Biopython code that builds the backbone (N, CA, C, O; Angstrom):
import numpy as np
from Bio.PDB.StructureBuilder import StructureBuilder

atoms = [
    (1, "MET", "N", (-13.997, 19.128, -28.671)),
    (1, "MET", "CA", (-14.527, 19.637, -27.443)),
    (1, "MET", "C", (-14.315, 18.613, -26.331)),
    (1, "MET", "O", (-14.640, 17.439, -26.505)),
    (2, "ILE", "N", (-13.783, 19.035, -25.213)),
    (2, "ILE", "CA", (-13.468, 18.152, -24.093)),
    (2, "ILE", "C", (-14.685, 18.057, -23.173)),
    (2, "ILE", "O", (-15.292, 19.066, -22.814)),
    (3, "ASP", "N", (-15.017, 16.853, -22.809)),
    (3, "ASP", "CA", (-16.143, 16.636, -21.913)),
    (3, "ASP", "C", (-15.687, 16.902, -20.476)),
    (3, "ASP", "O", (-14.748, 16.268, -19.993)),
    (4, "LYS", "N", (-16.350, 17.836, -19.796)),
    (4, "LYS", "CA", (-15.932, 18.208, -18.438)),
    (4, "LYS", "C", (-16.190, 17.098, -17.430)),
    (4, "LYS", "O", (-15.431, 16.956, -16.472)),
    (5, "SER", "N", (-17.239, 16.308, -17.620)),
    (5, "SER", "CA", (-17.525, 15.246, -16.660)),
    (5, "SER", "C", (-16.439, 14.171, -16.693)),
    (5, "SER", "O", (-16.083, 13.628, -15.646)),
    (6, "THR", "N", (-15.916, 13.859, -17.856)),
    (6, "THR", "CA", (-14.827, 12.888, -17.968)),
    (6, "THR", "C", (-13.568, 13.425, -17.305)),
    (6, "THR", "O", (-12.863, 12.682, -16.623)),
    (7, "ASN", "N", (-13.278, 14.702, -17.498)),
    (7, "ASN", "CA", (-12.116, 15.322, -16.890)),
    (7, "ASN", "C", (-12.242, 15.321, -15.368)),
    (7, "ASN", "O", (-11.267, 15.061, -14.663)),
    (8, "ASN", "N", (-13.447, 15.612, -14.859)),
    (8, "ASN", "CA", (-13.667, 15.605, -13.415)),
    (8, "ASN", "C", (-13.548, 14.203, -12.835)),
    (8, "ASN", "O", (-13.023, 14.030, -11.735)),
    (9, "LYS", "N", (-14.035, 13.192, -13.570)),
    (9, "LYS", "CA", (-13.915, 11.811, -13.100)),
    (9, "LYS", "C", (-12.450, 11.389, -13.033)),
    (9, "LYS", "O", (-12.033, 10.739, -12.075)),
    (10, "ASN", "N", (-11.676, 11.755, -14.043)),
    (10, "ASN", "CA", (-10.251, 11.406, -14.036)),
    (10, "ASN", "C", (-9.538, 12.092, -12.883)),
    (10, "ASN", "O", (-8.690, 11.485, -12.229)),
    (11, "LEU", "N", (-9.872, 13.347, -12.630)),
    (11, "LEU", "CA", (-9.255, 14.074, -11.527)),
    (11, "LEU", "C", (-9.626, 13.441, -10.199)),
    (11, "LEU", "O", (-8.772, 13.291, -9.325)),
    (12, "LEU", "N", (-10.894, 13.066, -10.035)),
    (12, "LEU", "CA", (-11.339, 12.427, -8.805)),
    (12, "LEU", "C", (-10.687, 11.059, -8.631)),
    (12, "LEU", "O", (-10.265, 10.713, -7.528)),
    (13, "ASN", "N", (-10.601, 10.278, -9.706)),
    (13, "ASN", "CA", (-9.957, 8.964, -9.628)),
    (13, "ASN", "C", (-8.488, 9.100, -9.244)),
    (13, "ASN", "O", (-8.000, 8.342, -8.405)),
    (14, "ASN", "N", (-7.778, 10.051, -9.840)),
    (14, "ASN", "CA", (-6.367, 10.248, -9.503)),
    (14, "ASN", "C", (-6.206, 10.680, -8.056)),
    (14, "ASN", "O", (-5.267, 10.256, -7.382)),
    (15, "THR", "N", (-7.110, 11.517, -7.574)),
    (15, "THR", "CA", (-7.040, 11.962, -6.181)),
    (15, "THR", "C", (-7.258, 10.792, -5.232)),
    (15, "THR", "O", (-6.530, 10.641, -4.250)),
    (16, "ILE", "N", (-8.254, 9.968, -5.521)),
    (16, "ILE", "CA", (-8.529, 8.810, -4.668)),
    (16, "ILE", "C", (-7.365, 7.828, -4.701)),
    (16, "ILE", "O", (-6.978, 7.298, -3.659)),
    (17, "ILE", "N", (-6.807, 7.582, -5.867)),
    (17, "ILE", "CA", (-5.673, 6.661, -5.979)),
    (17, "ILE", "C", (-4.474, 7.205, -5.212)),
    (17, "ILE", "O", (-3.778, 6.441, -4.543)),
    (18, "ASN", "N", (-4.216, 8.511, -5.294)),
    (18, "ASN", "CA", (-3.099, 9.094, -4.549)),
    (18, "ASN", "C", (-3.299, 8.953, -3.050)),
    (18, "ASN", "O", (-2.344, 8.675, -2.324)),
    (19, "ILE", "N", (-4.528, 9.142, -2.574)),
    (19, "ILE", "CA", (-4.805, 8.999, -1.142)),
    (19, "ILE", "C", (-4.602, 7.551, -0.705)),
    (19, "ILE", "O", (-4.021, 7.295, 0.350)),
    (20, "VAL", "N", (-5.074, 6.615, -1.503)),
    (20, "VAL", "CA", (-4.929, 5.193, -1.148)),
    (20, "VAL", "C", (-3.461, 4.776, -1.174)),
    (20, "VAL", "O", (-3.025, 4.016, -0.309)),
    (21, "ILE", "N", (-2.702, 5.252, -2.138)),
    (21, "ILE", "CA", (-1.271, 4.923, -2.196)),
    (21, "ILE", "C", (-0.546, 5.507, -0.985)),
    (21, "ILE", "O", (0.302, 4.838, -0.394)),
    (22, "PHE", "N", (-0.866, 6.735, -0.614)),
    (22, "PHE", "CA", (-0.231, 7.353, 0.550)),
    (22, "PHE", "C", (-0.579, 6.576, 1.823)),
    (22, "PHE", "O", (0.288, 6.344, 2.665)),
    (23, "THR", "N", (-1.833, 6.180, 1.961)),
    (23, "THR", "CA", (-2.246, 5.392, 3.119)),
    (23, "THR", "C", (-1.539, 4.038, 3.124)),
    (23, "THR", "O", (-1.131, 3.556, 4.180)),
    (24, "SER", "N", (-1.393, 3.432, 1.968)),
    (24, "SER", "CA", (-0.697, 2.145, 1.868)),
    (24, "SER", "C", (0.772, 2.271, 2.247)),
    (24, "SER", "O", (1.342, 1.362, 2.851)),
    (25, "LEU", "N", (1.385, 3.393, 1.895)),
    (25, "LEU", "CA", (2.782, 3.611, 2.292)),
    (25, "LEU", "C", (2.912, 3.743, 3.803)),
    (25, "LEU", "O", (3.875, 3.244, 4.386)),
    (26, "ILE", "N", (1.964, 4.404, 4.436)),
    (26, "ILE", "CA", (1.986, 4.516, 5.897)),
    (26, "ILE", "C", (1.804, 3.139, 6.530)),
    (26, "ILE", "O", (2.494, 2.797, 7.491)),
    (27, "ILE", "N", (0.875, 2.352, 5.991)),
    (27, "ILE", "CA", (0.667, 0.991, 6.491)),
    (27, "ILE", "C", (1.917, 0.154, 6.284)),
    (27, "ILE", "O", (2.276, -0.647, 7.147)),
    (28, "LEU", "N", (2.587, 0.329, 5.145)),
    (28, "LEU", "CA", (3.815, -0.416, 4.857)),
    (28, "LEU", "C", (4.892, -0.104, 5.889)),
    (28, "LEU", "O", (5.560, -1.014, 6.380)),
    (29, "ILE", "N", (5.065, 1.154, 6.215)),
    (29, "ILE", "CA", (6.068, 1.540, 7.215)),
    (29, "ILE", "C", (5.732, 0.928, 8.572)),
    (29, "ILE", "O", (6.618, 0.432, 9.268)),
    (30, "CYS", "N", (4.446, 0.963, 8.948)),
    (30, "CYS", "CA", (4.036, 0.373, 10.227)),
    (30, "CYS", "C", (4.251, -1.134, 10.251)),
    (30, "CYS", "O", (4.696, -1.677, 11.262)),
    (31, "VAL", "N", (3.945, -1.809, 9.163)),
    (31, "VAL", "CA", (4.125, -3.266, 9.093)),
    (31, "VAL", "C", (5.605, -3.615, 9.182)),
    (31, "VAL", "O", (5.971, -4.579, 9.856)),
    (32, "ILE", "N", (6.453, -2.852, 8.518)),
    (32, "ILE", "CA", (7.894, -3.121, 8.584)),
    (32, "ILE", "C", (8.400, -2.952, 10.016)),
    (32, "ILE", "O", (9.154, -3.790, 10.511)),
    (33, "ILE", "N", (7.993, -1.883, 10.676)),
    (33, "ILE", "CA", (8.435, -1.647, 12.054)),
    (33, "ILE", "C", (7.926, -2.748, 12.975)),
    (33, "ILE", "O", (8.685, -3.280, 13.785)),
    (34, "LEU", "N", (6.641, -3.094, 12.856)),
    (34, "LEU", "CA", (6.093, -4.157, 13.704)),
    (34, "LEU", "C", (6.733, -5.506, 13.412)),
    (34, "LEU", "O", (6.954, -6.290, 14.334)),
    (35, "SER", "N", (7.031, -5.790, 12.171)),
    (35, "SER", "CA", (7.687, -7.059, 11.832)),
    (35, "SER", "C", (9.083, -7.128, 12.437)),
    (35, "SER", "O", (9.499, -8.173, 12.937)),
    (36, "LEU", "N", (9.796, -6.021, 12.390)),
    (36, "LEU", "CA", (11.125, -6.012, 13.001)),
    (36, "LEU", "C", (11.057, -6.192, 14.514)),
    (36, "LEU", "O", (11.881, -6.898, 15.095)),
    (37, "ILE", "N", (10.081, -5.559, 15.149)),
    (37, "ILE", "CA", (9.929, -5.709, 16.603)),
    (37, "ILE", "C", (9.573, -7.145, 16.956)),
    (37, "ILE", "O", (10.152, -7.720, 17.878)),
    (38, "ILE", "N", (8.623, -7.727, 16.229)),
    (38, "ILE", "CA", (8.237, -9.115, 16.496)),
    (38, "ILE", "C", (9.401, -10.059, 16.229)),
    (38, "ILE", "O", (9.605, -11.019, 16.971)),
    (39, "TRP", "N", (10.157, -9.794, 15.186)),
    (39, "TRP", "CA", (11.299, -10.642, 14.854)),
    (39, "TRP", "C", (12.357, -10.597, 15.948)),
    (39, "TRP", "O", (12.979, -11.612, 16.258)),
    (40, "ARG", "N", (12.561, -9.411, 16.537)),
    (40, "ARG", "CA", (13.558, -9.289, 17.602)),
    (40, "ARG", "C", (13.074, -9.914, 18.908)),
    (40, "ARG", "O", (13.873, -10.478, 19.655)),
    (41, "LYS", "N", (11.773, -9.822, 19.191)),
    (41, "LYS", "CA", (11.235, -10.350, 20.443)),
    (41, "LYS", "C", (11.118, -11.867, 20.420)),
    (41, "LYS", "O", (11.392, -12.525, 21.424)),
    (42, "THR", "N", (10.714, -12.427, 19.285)),
    (42, "THR", "CA", (10.548, -13.878, 19.186)),
    (42, "THR", "C", (11.398, -14.399, 18.036)),
    (42, "THR", "O", (11.732, -13.667, 17.105)),
    (43, "ASN", "N", (11.725, -15.630, 18.121)),
    (43, "ASN", "CA", (12.449, -16.272, 17.024)),
    (43, "ASN", "C", (11.514, -17.214, 16.273)),
    (43, "ASN", "O", (11.955, -18.190, 15.665)),
    (44, "ASP", "N", (10.217, -16.908, 16.323)),
    (44, "ASP", "CA", (9.219, -17.740, 15.676)),
    (44, "ASP", "C", (9.243, -17.490, 14.171)),
    (44, "ASP", "O", (9.048, -16.362, 13.719)),
    (45, "LEU", "N", (9.478, -18.530, 13.414)),
    (45, "LEU", "CA", (9.578, -18.415, 11.961)),
    (45, "LEU", "C", (8.239, -18.045, 11.330)),
    (45, "LEU", "O", (8.209, -17.367, 10.303)),
    (46, "VAL", "N", (7.138, -18.477, 11.927)),
    (46, "VAL", "CA", (5.815, -18.196, 11.372)),
    (46, "VAL", "C", (5.531, -16.697, 11.396)),
    (46, "VAL", "O", (4.999, -16.154, 10.428)),
    (47, "SER", "N", (5.882, -16.021, 12.497)),
    (47, "SER", "CA", (5.641, -14.577, 12.582)),
    (47, "SER", "C", (6.516, -13.813, 11.589)),
    (47, "SER", "O", (6.098, -12.785, 11.056)),
    (48, "ILE", "N", (7.702, -14.301, 11.346)),
    (48, "ILE", "CA", (8.578, -13.664, 10.365)),
    (48, "ILE", "C", (8.009, -13.829, 8.959)),
    (48, "ILE", "O", (8.050, -12.895, 8.158)),
    (49, "ILE", "N", (7.480, -15.008, 8.659)),
    (49, "ILE", "CA", (6.893, -15.260, 7.340)),
    (49, "ILE", "C", (5.649, -14.413, 7.140)),
    (49, "ILE", "O", (5.457, -13.846, 6.064)),
    (50, "PHE", "N", (4.791, -14.314, 8.168)),
    (50, "PHE", "CA", (3.587, -13.492, 8.037)),
    (50, "PHE", "C", (3.931, -12.019, 7.863)),
    (50, "PHE", "O", (3.246, -11.310, 7.126)),
    (51, "GLY", "N", (4.972, -11.550, 8.524)),
    (51, "GLY", "CA", (5.405, -10.168, 8.345)),
    (51, "GLY", "C", (5.882, -9.917, 6.926)),
    (51, "GLY", "O", (5.551, -8.898, 6.320)),
    (52, "ALA", "N", (6.660, -10.854, 6.400)),
    (52, "ALA", "CA", (7.154, -10.711, 5.027)),
    (52, "ALA", "C", (6.010, -10.769, 4.020)),
    (52, "ALA", "O", (6.010, -10.018, 3.045)),
    (53, "LEU", "N", (5.032, -11.651, 4.244)),
    (53, "LEU", "CA", (3.879, -11.731, 3.346)),
    (53, "LEU", "C", (3.031, -10.463, 3.413)),
    (53, "LEU", "O", (2.506, -10.014, 2.394)),
    (54, "GLY", "N", (2.897, -9.891, 4.593)),
    (54, "GLY", "CA", (2.162, -8.631, 4.728)),
    (54, "GLY", "C", (2.835, -7.510, 3.972)),
    (54, "GLY", "O", (2.174, -6.721, 3.295)),
    (55, "ILE", "N", (4.158, -7.436, 4.085)),
    (55, "ILE", "CA", (4.917, -6.411, 3.369)),
    (55, "ILE", "C", (4.777, -6.602, 1.861)),
    (55, "ILE", "O", (4.568, -5.633, 1.132)),
    (56, "LEU", "N", (4.891, -7.832, 1.394)),
    (56, "LEU", "CA", (4.744, -8.097, -0.039)),
    (56, "LEU", "C", (3.333, -7.787, -0.534)),
    (56, "LEU", "O", (3.160, -7.301, -1.651)),
    (57, "GLY", "N", (2.330, -8.066, 0.289)),
    (57, "GLY", "CA", (0.955, -7.770, -0.085)),
    (57, "GLY", "C", (0.716, -6.273, -0.248)),
    (57, "GLY", "O", (0.069, -5.843, -1.202)),
    (58, "VAL", "N", (1.237, -5.487, 0.679)),
    (58, "VAL", "CA", (1.075, -4.032, 0.581)),
    (58, "VAL", "C", (1.829, -3.500, -0.631)),
    (58, "VAL", "O", (1.311, -2.643, -1.347)),
    (59, "LEU", "N", (3.036, -3.990, -0.873)),
    (59, "LEU", "CA", (3.788, -3.556, -2.048)),
    (59, "LEU", "C", (3.072, -3.929, -3.350)),
    (59, "LEU", "O", (3.087, -3.162, -4.313)),
    (60, "PHE", "N", (2.449, -5.100, -3.374)),
    (60, "PHE", "CA", (1.699, -5.547, -4.540)),
    (60, "PHE", "C", (0.526, -4.608, -4.817)),
    (60, "PHE", "O", (0.273, -4.249, -5.968)),
    (61, "ASN", "N", (-0.190, -4.209, -3.761)),
    (61, "ASN", "CA", (-1.308, -3.281, -3.922)),
    (61, "ASN", "C", (-0.836, -1.904, -4.383)),
    (61, "ASN", "O", (-1.473, -1.288, -5.238)),
    (62, "ILE", "N", (0.262, -1.420, -3.832)),
    (62, "ILE", "CA", (0.797, -0.131, -4.256)),
    (62, "ILE", "C", (1.196, -0.180, -5.726)),
    (62, "ILE", "O", (0.971, 0.778, -6.466)),
    (63, "TYR", "N", (1.784, -1.286, -6.148)),
    (63, "TYR", "CA", (2.194, -1.438, -7.541)),
    (63, "TYR", "C", (0.987, -1.370, -8.482)),
    (63, "TYR", "O", (1.011, -0.651, -9.481)),
    (64, "PHE", "N", (-0.066, -2.123, -8.154)),
    (64, "PHE", "CA", (-1.242, -2.121, -9.023)),
    (64, "PHE", "C", (-1.964, -0.776, -9.022)),
    (64, "PHE", "O", (-2.468, -0.345, -10.059)),
    (65, "LEU", "N", (-2.017, -0.118, -7.881)),
    (65, "LEU", "CA", (-2.668, 1.187, -7.843)),
    (65, "LEU", "C", (-1.878, 2.227, -8.625)),
    (65, "LEU", "O", (-2.465, 3.093, -9.274)),
    (66, "SER", "N", (-0.555, 2.147, -8.570)),
    (66, "SER", "CA", (0.238, 3.109, -9.331)),
    (66, "SER", "C", (0.135, 2.845, -10.835)),
    (66, "SER", "O", (0.234, 3.776, -11.635)),
    (67, "LYS", "N", (-0.063, 1.577, -11.226)),
    (67, "LYS", "CA", (-0.273, 1.276, -12.658)),
    (67, "LYS", "C", (-1.646, 1.743, -13.119)),
    (67, "LYS", "O", (-1.837, 2.053, -14.295)),
    (68, "GLU", "N", (-2.614, 1.795, -12.184)),
    (68, "GLU", "CA", (-3.962, 2.233, -12.503)),
    (68, "GLU", "C", (-3.993, 3.719, -12.906)),
    (68, "GLU", "O", (-4.813, 4.138, -13.722)),
    (69, "LYS", "N", (-3.102, 4.479, -12.328)),
    (69, "LYS", "CA", (-3.021, 5.907, -12.649)),
    (69, "LYS", "C", (-2.639, 6.065, -14.074)),
    (69, "LYS", "O", (-2.513, 7.189, -14.559)),
]
sb = StructureBuilder()
sb.init_structure("model")
sb.init_model(0)
sb.init_chain("A")
sb.init_seg("    ")
for serial, (resi, resn, name, xyz) in enumerate(atoms, 1):
    if name == "N":
        sb.init_residue(resn, " ", resi, " ")
    sb.init_atom(name, np.array(xyz, "f"), 0.0, 1.0, " ", f" {name:<3s}", serial, name[0])
structure = sb.get_structure()
């Protein structure tokens, strides 16, 4: 016999994870665009490094959330 509360929790968890992953992808696209704009406007190495670290951080979170599913 399948427990309905466990099934509902799994469905809710998957829904929340999908929403967070989708939001993270939107943030990733925005960070990439902003990093490219900042890189073109300034030749400051620090801003380029922070943009790359931001992109890697978002990708890291997306990776862990997708493994959670």
